[in-house]
DOGU-549390 format. One record per residue (C-alpha): residue in one letter; x, y, z; residue number from 0. Coordinates in pm, 1 decimal. Layout:
N
{"a", {X, Y, Z}, NUM};
...
END
This chain:
214
{"m", {-838.7, 1335.4, 174.7}, 0};
{"s", {-1171.2, 1518.5, 178.8}, 1};
{"l", {-1285.6, 1652.9, -153.6}, 2};
{"t", {-1631.9, 1676.6, -301.1}, 3};
{"d", {-1698.8, 1626.7, -668.2}, 4};
{"p", {-1782.0, 1703.8, -940.1}, 5};
{"a", {-1771.4, 2078.8, -993.2}, 6};
{"r", {-2107.7, 2075.4, -1168.8}, 7};
{"y", {-2278.6, 1812.3, -953.7}, 8};
{"d", {-2605.1, 1999.7, -994.1}, 9};
{"d", {-2765.5, 2337.4, -998.9}, 10};
{"a", {-3119.3, 2227.9, -1075.1}, 11};
{"t", {-3434.1, 2206.0, -870.8}, 12};
{"p", {-3443.8, 1862.0, -705.7}, 13};
{"d", {-3629.7, 1622.2, -932.7}, 14};
{"s", {-3862.5, 1388.4, -745.9}, 15};
{"g", {-3870.0, 1164.8, -1055.6}, 16};
{"p", {-3815.5, 791.9, -1006.4}, 17};
{"y", {-3521.1, 835.3, -769.2}, 18};
{"r", {-3507.6, 741.1, -403.7}, 19};
{"t", {-3239.3, 805.1, -143.7}, 20};
{"r", {-3123.0, 528.1, 86.9}, 21};
{"a", {-2824.7, 409.2, 287.9}, 22};
{"a", {-2556.5, 234.4, 86.6}, 23};
{"r", {-2505.1, -141.1, 107.0}, 24};
{"p", {-2192.8, -352.1, 47.5}, 25};
{"g", {-2348.5, -471.9, -277.5}, 26};
{"d", {-2339.4, -112.1, -404.3}, 27};
{"l", {-1961.6, -79.8, -382.5}, 28};
{"d", {-1886.3, -146.1, -750.1}, 29};
{"q", {-2140.8, 114.2, -859.4}, 30};
{"i", {-2030.4, 365.9, -594.8}, 31};
{"t", {-1670.0, 334.3, -711.2}, 32};
{"a", {-1766.6, 375.3, -1076.6}, 33};
{"v", {-1979.9, 684.2, -1006.4}, 34};
{"l", {-1706.0, 856.5, -807.6}, 35};
{"a", {-1431.1, 773.3, -1055.7}, 36};
{"t", {-1620.2, 892.4, -1362.2}, 37};
{"a", {-1753.3, 1203.3, -1187.6}, 38};
{"a", {-1402.0, 1302.8, -1081.2}, 39};
{"e", {-1244.7, 1280.1, -1425.2}, 40};
{"p", {-1327.0, 1636.4, -1541.8}, 41};
{"l", {-1203.0, 1804.6, -1221.5}, 42};
{"a", {-906.0, 2038.4, -1232.8}, 43};
{"a", {-784.4, 1871.5, -912.2}, 44};
{"t", {-786.4, 1535.7, -1090.5}, 45};
{"a", {-582.9, 1685.4, -1373.6}, 46};
{"y", {-316.4, 1766.2, -1114.9}, 47};
{"l", {-336.4, 1433.9, -932.0}, 48};
{"v", {-337.1, 1212.2, -1242.7}, 49};
{"p", {-233.0, 1425.2, -1542.2}, 50};
{"d", {-203.9, 1130.0, -1783.0}, 51};
{"l", {-557.2, 1030.8, -1886.5}, 52};
{"r", {-432.5, 681.5, -1963.5}, 53};
{"r", {-369.4, 628.3, -1592.7}, 54};
{"h", {-723.1, 720.3, -1485.9}, 55};
{"p", {-872.2, 368.9, -1520.0}, 56};
{"n", {-595.7, 220.0, -1306.7}, 57};
{"v", {-572.6, 485.6, -1036.9}, 58};
{"l", {-909.7, 653.2, -982.6}, 59};
{"p", {-1136.9, 349.9, -926.0}, 60};
{"r", {-889.8, 189.6, -684.4}, 61};
{"y", {-843.6, 512.6, -493.7}, 62};
{"f", {-1215.6, 575.0, -450.7}, 63};
{"r", {-1274.2, 208.6, -364.4}, 64};
{"l", {-1033.4, 248.1, -73.2}, 65};
{"f", {-1257.1, 511.8, 85.7}, 66};
{"a", {-1586.7, 358.3, -21.1}, 67};
{"e", {-1511.4, 24.7, 144.2}, 68};
{"h", {-1402.1, 190.1, 466.9}, 69};
{"i", {-1707.2, 414.3, 489.3}, 70};
{"v", {-1968.8, 159.5, 381.9}, 71};
{"y", {-1844.2, -94.3, 637.8}, 72};
{"e", {-1778.0, 156.9, 917.9}, 73};
{"p", {-2085.1, 159.8, 1149.7}, 74};
{"a", {-2030.0, 520.8, 1255.0}, 75};
{"a", {-1992.0, 648.3, 896.4}, 76};
{"t", {-2269.1, 741.3, 655.6}, 77};
{"t", {-2311.5, 672.8, 286.0}, 78};
{"h", {-2626.5, 779.3, 104.5}, 79};
{"v", {-2700.0, 683.8, -254.3}, 80};
{"a", {-2965.8, 794.0, -500.1}, 81};
{"v", {-3097.5, 500.9, -701.9}, 82};
{"d", {-3333.9, 496.3, -996.5}, 83};
{"e", {-3635.6, 272.3, -1038.6}, 84};
{"w", {-3415.1, -14.4, -1160.6}, 85};
{"g", {-3180.0, 8.4, -861.3}, 86};
{"t", {-2894.0, 177.9, -1046.6}, 87};
{"v", {-2681.4, 401.9, -823.2}, 88};
{"d", {-2662.3, 741.5, -991.3}, 89};
{"a", {-2529.2, 954.6, -705.1}, 90};
{"v", {-2339.1, 896.9, -383.4}, 91};
{"a", {-2236.7, 1098.3, -76.9}, 92};
{"l", {-1976.2, 962.2, 165.4}, 93};
{"w", {-1947.9, 1114.5, 514.9}, 94};
{"l", {-1703.7, 1058.8, 801.4}, 95};
{"d", {-1683.9, 1196.7, 1152.4}, 96};
{"r", {-1394.7, 1435.4, 1206.1}, 97};
{"e", {-1234.7, 1192.7, 1451.8}, 98};
{"d", {-1231.6, 903.2, 1203.6}, 99};
{"p", {-877.1, 874.6, 1061.9}, 100};
{"g", {-996.5, 712.8, 739.9}, 101};
{"p", {-895.7, 379.4, 586.7}, 102};
{"p", {-650.1, 179.2, 801.8}, 103};
{"g", {-301.1, 182.1, 656.1}, 104};
{"y", {-396.9, 471.0, 429.9}, 105};
{"d", {-45.0, 601.3, 361.7}, 106};
{"k", {83.6, 262.3, 246.4}, 107};
{"l", {-228.7, 186.6, 43.4}, 108};
{"r", {-223.0, 532.7, -116.6}, 109};
{"a", {136.1, 472.9, -226.5}, 110};
{"a", {52.0, 129.0, -367.2}, 111};
{"i", {-242.8, 267.1, -566.4}, 112};
{"t", {-87.1, 586.9, -696.2}, 113};
{"g", {273.9, 473.7, -749.0}, 114};
{"p", {488.4, 755.3, -892.3}, 115};
{"l", {198.4, 999.4, -841.8}, 116};
{"v", {192.7, 956.2, -464.5}, 117};
{"d", {362.5, 1291.6, -395.6}, 118};
{"r", {78.6, 1471.4, -575.2}, 119};
{"f", {-181.4, 1299.2, -358.9}, 120};
{"t", {24.3, 1380.4, -50.0}, 121};
{"v", {26.9, 1750.7, -142.2}, 122};
{"l", {-350.7, 1750.5, -165.5}, 123};
{"d", {-397.9, 1557.1, 157.9}, 124};
{"e", {-171.4, 1796.0, 347.9}, 125};
{"l", {-353.7, 2101.9, 214.7}, 126};
{"l", {-689.2, 1957.4, 316.1}, 127};
{"a", {-566.6, 1850.1, 659.6}, 128};
{"d", {-445.2, 2203.5, 731.3}, 129};
{"a", {-782.8, 2348.8, 629.5}, 130};
{"t", {-993.6, 2112.7, 842.4}, 131};
{"p", {-1181.2, 2302.2, 1117.2}, 132};
{"d", {-1104.1, 2223.9, 1480.9}, 133};
{"e", {-1467.4, 2214.7, 1587.6}, 134};
{"p", {-1660.8, 1885.5, 1587.8}, 135};
{"h", {-1813.2, 1808.6, 1250.5}, 136};
{"e", {-1883.1, 1545.7, 990.2}, 137};
{"r", {-1689.5, 1583.5, 669.5}, 138};
{"l", {-1826.2, 1514.7, 327.1}, 139};
{"v", {-1545.5, 1299.2, 192.8}, 140};
{"f", {-1684.1, 1255.5, -157.8}, 141};
{"l", {-1995.4, 1356.3, -346.9}, 142};
{"g", {-2042.1, 1228.5, -699.9}, 143};
{"v", {-2319.7, 1212.8, -958.1}, 144};
{"r", {-2300.0, 983.7, -1258.9}, 145};
{"p", {-2233.3, 1176.2, -1583.5}, 146};
{"g", {-2557.6, 1193.1, -1776.2}, 147};
{"r", {-2755.0, 1214.1, -1452.2}, 148};
{"q", {-2619.1, 1550.0, -1338.4}, 149};
{"r", {-2829.9, 1866.5, -1306.8}, 150};
{"r", {-3128.8, 1670.8, -1179.5}, 151};
{"g", {-3093.4, 1774.2, -814.5}, 152};
{"l", {-2950.0, 1441.6, -701.0}, 153};
{"g", {-2649.0, 1595.8, -528.1}, 154};
{"s", {-2866.7, 1844.9, -341.9}, 155};
{"a", {-3108.6, 1568.5, -240.8}, 156};
{"l", {-2830.0, 1360.8, -88.7}, 157};
{"l", {-2684.4, 1657.2, 97.7}, 158};
{"t", {-3021.6, 1775.0, 225.6}, 159};
{"a", {-3098.1, 1426.9, 357.1}, 160};
{"r", {-2782.4, 1423.5, 567.7}, 161};
{"h", {-2814.2, 1786.2, 676.1}, 162};
{"g", {-3138.9, 1701.1, 852.5}, 163};
{"d", {-2961.1, 1429.4, 1050.4}, 164};
{"l", {-2673.1, 1661.9, 1139.3}, 165};
{"d", {-2913.1, 1932.5, 1255.1}, 166};
{"a", {-3090.0, 1683.1, 1480.0}, 167};
{"i", {-2765.5, 1603.0, 1663.7}, 168};
{"g", {-2626.7, 1957.5, 1653.1}, 169};
{"t", {-2324.8, 1876.3, 1436.0}, 170};
{"a", {-2166.7, 2091.0, 1166.1}, 171};
{"g", {-2096.8, 1968.3, 813.6}, 172};
{"f", {-1764.2, 2029.5, 637.7}, 173};
{"a", {-1701.9, 2005.9, 264.9}, 174};
{"v", {-1434.4, 2112.8, 17.1}, 175};
{"a", {-1576.1, 2254.3, -304.1}, 176};
{"p", {-1360.0, 2206.0, -614.8}, 177};
{"g", {-1404.3, 2548.2, -768.7}, 178};
{"a", {-1583.1, 2876.7, -706.6}, 179};
{"g", {-1892.9, 2764.0, -896.0}, 180};
{"v", {-1964.7, 2465.2, -675.7}, 181};
{"a", {-1877.6, 2673.7, -369.3}, 182};
{"r", {-2171.4, 2898.9, -458.9}, 183};
{"l", {-2394.1, 2591.6, -481.2}, 184};
{"y", {-2291.0, 2489.8, -130.8}, 185};
{"e", {-2365.6, 2840.4, -9.6}, 186};
{"r", {-2723.7, 2793.3, -127.5}, 187};
{"l", {-2740.8, 2488.9, 98.7}, 188};
{"g", {-2627.5, 2683.0, 405.1}, 189};
{"y", {-2248.4, 2647.9, 388.5}, 190};
{"h", {-2005.9, 2935.2, 434.1}, 191};
{"r", {-1638.3, 2960.9, 342.9}, 192};
{"c", {-1425.6, 2881.9, 647.7}, 193};
{"s", {-1078.3, 2955.7, 510.5}, 194};
{"q", {-900.3, 3101.9, 213.4}, 195};
{"p", {-914.7, 2895.5, -107.8}, 196};
{"l", {-652.5, 2624.9, -142.0}, 197};
{"l", {-449.9, 2621.7, -462.7}, 198};
{"l", {-289.2, 2317.9, -619.0}, 199};
{"p", {26.2, 2363.4, -829.1}, 200};
{"n", {-174.9, 2350.1, -1153.9}, 201};
{"g", {-399.3, 2633.5, -1035.2}, 202};
{"a", {-697.0, 2417.7, -930.1}, 203};
{"d", {-883.9, 2601.0, -654.6}, 204};
{"l", {-1046.9, 2425.4, -358.8}, 205};
{"h", {-1284.0, 2600.3, -119.8}, 206};
{"p", {-1324.8, 2470.7, 239.0}, 207};
{"m", {-1689.6, 2517.5, 345.0}, 208};
{"l", {-1865.6, 2475.0, 679.0}, 209};
{"r", {-2236.7, 2440.3, 750.4}, 210};
{"d", {-2344.0, 2519.1, 1105.7}, 211};
{"p", {-2623.4, 2306.3, 1253.6}, 212};
{"r", {-2970.0, 2458.1, 1262.1}, 213};
END
């Protein structure tokens, strides 16, 4: 799965404020998981994946933890976090190389985490796999900003930090924007739409986006 979130991660001018961007550490995993799970709750895609709000606390944190652990411990992967002056993680961006298959045993673990909802997650994964570009790239697996800390430029700051690294090695960036509004935000950061929008059965629209290296 490769889906960025949330749909309103920010549209503000980056705020220098007390925040700093750094690489994630294993000790950040609990906070990373919490940020991603809470940021994903309002998404239309989440409403399709887990329509019963009562299931969110059981499914979403475990699902995001699966990816977070793989990416934080994978030497070739990249996780950037934005932390405040007290060390609280308020935003996170998880990246994987196109050739990385993701968490080992993903299909079995996905089924164990999602239970009777597994077919919904499979539908999304298949849509995203079909939309993945053939050219070499890094994919933005998840982007999340803690509710209450959105619209402060944290999402843009995390993306811009990684874009500089990708430009230096001549590698494209791939992201899937959950909605037309966030797709326009990615366009401001140099992305362009690389396929037709993907539609989930509940009407949620996903927009595959590619950013060419500069």
